[in-house]
N, C-alpha and C positions, 0 to 999 in steps of 0.2 A: 238717397234715390233707393226705391224698391230694385231688386234685381232677381228676384224669384216670383215667375208668373206661372198660371196653369196651360196658358196658351199664349204661344210665341209667333207672331205671322211678321214674316221677313220679306218686305214690299208694301208700299201704303199708294199702288196702283190700281186699277181697277178690280182686279181681282181679290187683293189682300182687303180694299176697303169695305167691297160687298160680301166677303166673307167675316167681314168683322160684324156688319150689319146684321146679316142672317144668324150671327150665334148669339148676338145680343136678343135679337127676334125669338131665338128658341131658347133663351133664359140663361145663357152661358154667361157664366161672370170672368174676372180677372184675366183678361184679355193686354198684352200689349202687341203694339206694331212699331217694329224696328224700320226706318226706313234712311237709306244714306244719302238721298236729296234734302232741300230746306221744305219747312212749312209752305201751304200755299199762301201764306199773307209776304213770306220773304221771297219766294222764288220768282226769279226775273225770267223775262222772256225770251232770255237767249239761255237761260237752263233748260233746255228742253227734254232732254230725256230722263233727268232723276229729281225726285221730291215729290211731297203728298200729290197725287191725282197720277202719278205716273206719265207716261213718253206722252199719253195723249192729252193732256190738259193744255199744251197750246197748240195742238195739232188742230187740223181744220176744223174737228169736232163733230162728226160724221156719226152717226150712231144705226146700227143695223140690225133689222128685226126679223128678217127673214132666214130660213132653213137653207142658205146655198152659201157656196164655196167654205171659206174657212169656218162659218158657222156648222157645218156638217162634221166638224170633228167631236161635237157633243155626243152623235150618233154612236161613240165609240162608248160611252158611259151610262146613256140613256134611250129609250126608244123613242119615234120618232113625235108621238104626240108628246111626251113629257119636253121633248127638246124644244118644242115649239111655246109649250107653256112656259119654258125657263123665260125664254126671250120675252114672251110677253111679261112676266114676272120684273123681268129686270128693266122694261120699258117703263112700266107703270111706276118702279121706284124713281127713275129719273125724272118723270113728270111729277112725282110728290116732291122731287128736291129740286124743280124749279125750271127743268126744261119744256121752254113752250114752243119750240120749232114744230111746225106741220108735218106731218108724213108726205113722202114722195114716193113713186109717182103717185099725183091727184087722179091720175085715171091709166088705169093697165091697159085699158081698152089703146090709146093711144102709146102705151110704150110696146104693145105688141104689134104695134104697124109697125116702130122701128126694128124690132127683134126680126121680123118677118124681110125687112131690108136687107139687113146685114145678112142673113142667112143665103141670099143669092149671090153673094160675093164669098161665100165659105168665112163668114166671121161669127162667131158666135157672142151674141151681146145677153149678160146678164142683167136682168131688173131685181132690184130687192127693196124692200121697203126701208125708208131710210130718213132720217130727222138728221138736218143740218144744223147743228146748235151754234156754231160758230168758234173761232178760238179766241174772241173777246168775250166771250157769253162762259163759255165750260168751267173757265176758273170760278166761278161764281158758284156754279154746281157745285162742282168740288168743295169749297168751303162751307157749304151747306150740310154736305154728306159730312164732311170731319167735325164740324160744329153738332151733327147729333151724334156722332159716337163718342167725344168728349162728355158731352152730357147724359151718355148712358154708363159712363164711367172707364170707356176704353182710353188706354194709356196712348198715346201717339210720342214716341223719340225721333224726332226728325236729325238731319247730320248725325247720323248713327250707321257705319259703316261696318257691315258683318265680315269680319275677316277669315273665321274659321267653327265649325260646326262640328263637336265629337258627341259620341254617346258613351255615356260611363257603364260600369257595369251594374250598376242599380237600375238601369234603363232611362236615366234622366240625361237629356241634351245641355253641353255646355256651349256658350256661345261666345266666342270671341268677338268686341267690338271694338271702334274708337271710343266708345263711352264707357268702357270697362265691360266684365263678364256678367253673361245673362243665364239662367237655368229655366229649364221649362220641362214639363211632360209630354208635352205636342207641340210639334211646330208644323207652320205652314210654309212652305217655300213659296214665295210669287214674285221674283225678284224683278219681271217686265222683260223685253227682249233686250236692253240694256245688258240683262244679267244673264244670256244664254250662257256664256263662257263659263262665267262664276260657278252656276248651276252644274256643269259638267264638272268644272273640279272638286264641286262639293260632292257631287255623286261620287266620286272616285275613292274620297276620302270615307265615307260612310259605306261604300260597298253597294251602290245604288245601280242597277242597268239601265242604259239608257242606250236608243240607236239614233243615226243619224237621218234627219228628213233632206228635203230639199230645202233649197235656199234660192232666191231671188235677186237677180243683177242685171242692172242697167242703167237709166238715165232718170232723171227728171225732163220734161219736155214742155216748153214753152212755148206758146203761138196765140196768136190775136183772139179774143174772148167770140169773137163774131164767129168762130170754125165751130163752136161747139154749141153755139147759141141756141139753135131749134131742138136739140137735145135736151139742154139743158132746163128749158122751160117746161117739159114735159115731164123729165123723172131729174133730179137733181145729181146723181150717181149712175153713170151705165160704166157696166165693164166689159172691156171689148177682148177678146180672146181668138190669137191667130195660129193655126201649123204654119212653118214657113215653109217655103218650096224647097229650098237647097239642102235645110238639115233636118227637116220635119220636125223642128222643135216648137216649143208654147212659151210664147210672146203674148204676152197681155197689158194692157194698161190697169192702175191701181190708182187708189185715191185719187182722184179728177179735182182739181178745184177749180170750179169757174170764178171768174173775175178774182183769181187769187195772186199767191206772192210765193216764189221759190226761197226755202230758209235752207240754214244750214244745222246739221247735227252732228255736234262735237263730241266724239268717243274718247277724249283724252288721245290715245295714239295715231288718231286718223280720224277723219271726219266723211262724213256723208251729205246727201241732201235730200230735202224732203218738202213738201208744199202744204200749206193751209190757206183759210179765207177765213174772214171776219162774215158776223152774220149780216153786213150791209153790202159785203160785195164790191168793195171799191176798186179793184184793180182794173186796167182796161186789156189786161192778159188774162189767159185761164192755162192750165199745167195738169198734166199728169206725171205717174208714174210709169213708166216705158222699162219691162224687165221682162227676162229670160228665166225659165225654171232650169235650177240645175240640180240635176242629181247624179252623185259619184258614186262608182262601185270599188271592188278590190282593185287594187291593194290599198288604194286611198280613199277613205269612204268619209272623211272630215270634212264636210261641206263648209261648217262655219269656218275652221282655219282657212280653207280655201278662199270664200269672202271676204275674211277679213287682210289677207294677202293682198287682194284686188284694190282693197280700198286704201291702204298702206301705200301702194304704187299710185295710184291716182293723187293721193295727198301730198305724196314727193314731189311729183311733177307740178302739182300747182303750188308749191312751196308753202304747205300747209292749210291751203284753202283749195275748196272744188274747182273744178274744171270747167271751162264754159267755151262750146263752139257751136258756129252757125252750122246749119244742117248744109246748106251750099259746100263748104269748107270741108265738111266729113267726108260729102260726096266726092268731092274734088282728089282726096287723098293730102291736101295740105291742113295747117296748123291755123286756128282763129288767131289773131292777134287784134289790139283793142283797137286798130283804125278798122279792122275788118268786122267785127262786133257794133262798132258806130254806122255802119253802114246798114245795118239789120232795121229793116222797116218797125221791128218793136224794141221797145227799151224794156232791158233787163230788169226784174223785179228783184233780182240778187246782185247788188253792185259787189260783195265781198267775194270776185269769183276771179279765177285767173284763164284768162285766155290761153287754147293751147290745142294739142290732138288727143283726143279721146282714143282714137285709135291703138293710141303706145301708151294706155293704160287699160283698157278692157281685150279681152282675146278678141281676136280675129272674128270665131264662130258668132261672137256675141254681137259685135258689130254687124257683122253680115246679116244677124236674123233682124235686128231692130229697124235697120235699113229697109228692109223687104218689108216688114210690119207696116211701116210708116208709108209706104209705096198702096200696100195693101189698105189701110185705112182711108187713104183717100179717096176712095172709093164711096164711102158712107160718110166721111167729115172733108169736104171738098177745101183744100186749103192746108189740110196737115201737113202736106208734103212740100211746103213752100220753102224756097232756101235761107228765107229771112229769120226761119223760126229756129229756137235755141236748145241746146243741150246741154245739160250740168250732167256731171259725173262725180262721184259713183252715187247711183242709188242702189240701196242694199237692203233685203230683205231679211235680218238673222234669223229664221227659223228652221236653224240646222241642226238641233237635235231634240229628243222628246223623253220625256223621263217614264221608264216602266211603270204602271200603277195597276190598281182592282179599278173597280167601278165608282169606288169612293173618292180616287184620288189619293190612295195612301199606297206608300212607295212599300217595298220588303223590307224595308227599313221600319218595322212596328213603331206607331206613333208619328211619324213624319209624311206630312203629305203636300202635293203639291198643285199650282193651279197658274192659269196665266199663259202667256205668250212663251216668257223664257221657260216654260217648263215644256213647252211644243204641244198642247194641247190647246189653244187655242190660236187665234190670229188677229183679234179688233178687240177695242175697249167693249163692246157689249160681249162678245165671245168670252173674254177675261172673266168680265162680270160672273157672268152663268158660272163658269168653271169654279169660282169663288163659293158660289153656293153649294153648288155641287160637293166641294172638299168640306165648306162646313156642317155640312150634314152628314159626310160622312163622319168628322170630328164628333158629332155629337153621338153618333151609332158607338162609335169606339169607348166613350165614354160610360 
């Protein structure tokens, strides 16, 4: 097996894949992608975090193409016009590789009506162009991308965990992996959100600066699909943001899954929850993440470790599984039991969860903020505050550190580039893909 390459990409998520696509398009050869997880053909649906395609492969498959929320991170590297051009560029690529899902909202005029209704209650509703591919259809798109790279001569090595990266005196990178040692002149690190902590460790070894960012901690909230039915018909995805009355913190919904399912994300030492829905939207329930933004200051700034500690506590209380609780039980200050969950008017879509008390895992401030937000959202989503609705914990978005780079996403370690969510420069599938394109163009300039 060849062990020396001109360019090594660590991580075969959207950032790594789109970087390789762009490098091939620019005429660059001798590229290898090292991926911790399995190939797209061998990945199981339970292997949600690692593998070719990244953590988004078995997600809800929502692709966002508006310059709002996490996509605004692109503005740190390019101007507004170029940022939107990048999003359009990524959209065209996804369409070329088989995405057929229509863009929503179909009517921005109707969406604007919803926005104004929310404004009356001090609720911010974000609208953005979205294509819902579905967790059943997105793996096929990833396979088309993977096949295209293979045909272009790019080597993808799955089940290859990277343990350590060092740079020798000659300026060449040495990469220790579970498949042996590799050498490369240029490296792009794109390990995805699951690799946030790993990338922090590599940054310390290589002397690369990084800074902690906010994390988002909360629950996955499940309710009857009828609650969001009106909004879903207008736009598949709406993001609601609230400033809580007691603490004045920002709490928002994320990743809504109309007629979707709640799923487990297994990080090894702890578990979290997420949501997904197929292109056919078969479930009678809907769900979304309900999370609070958390930023820490001196003397403790490590938001990543803070979030992970909460996830580990919740996992301990759940006996290795996520916690599930009825809203009425949480409001009454009592734990949920299997018997109480059975009294709920909705049937949980995640069966492998432990009835318990979420307030024993999440800090009081976060629980208080979540309950206040649910009460406020009931003004525009009647039924969202019903006692039978279910909360699953923990839902955590690890965007806790950002690697410092130049505009081309090259770090202070010459020849080492980063991209994607794990590096803190993006926040979703399309954003990660766009940063992969930026990094690829930066690599070409360095060559």
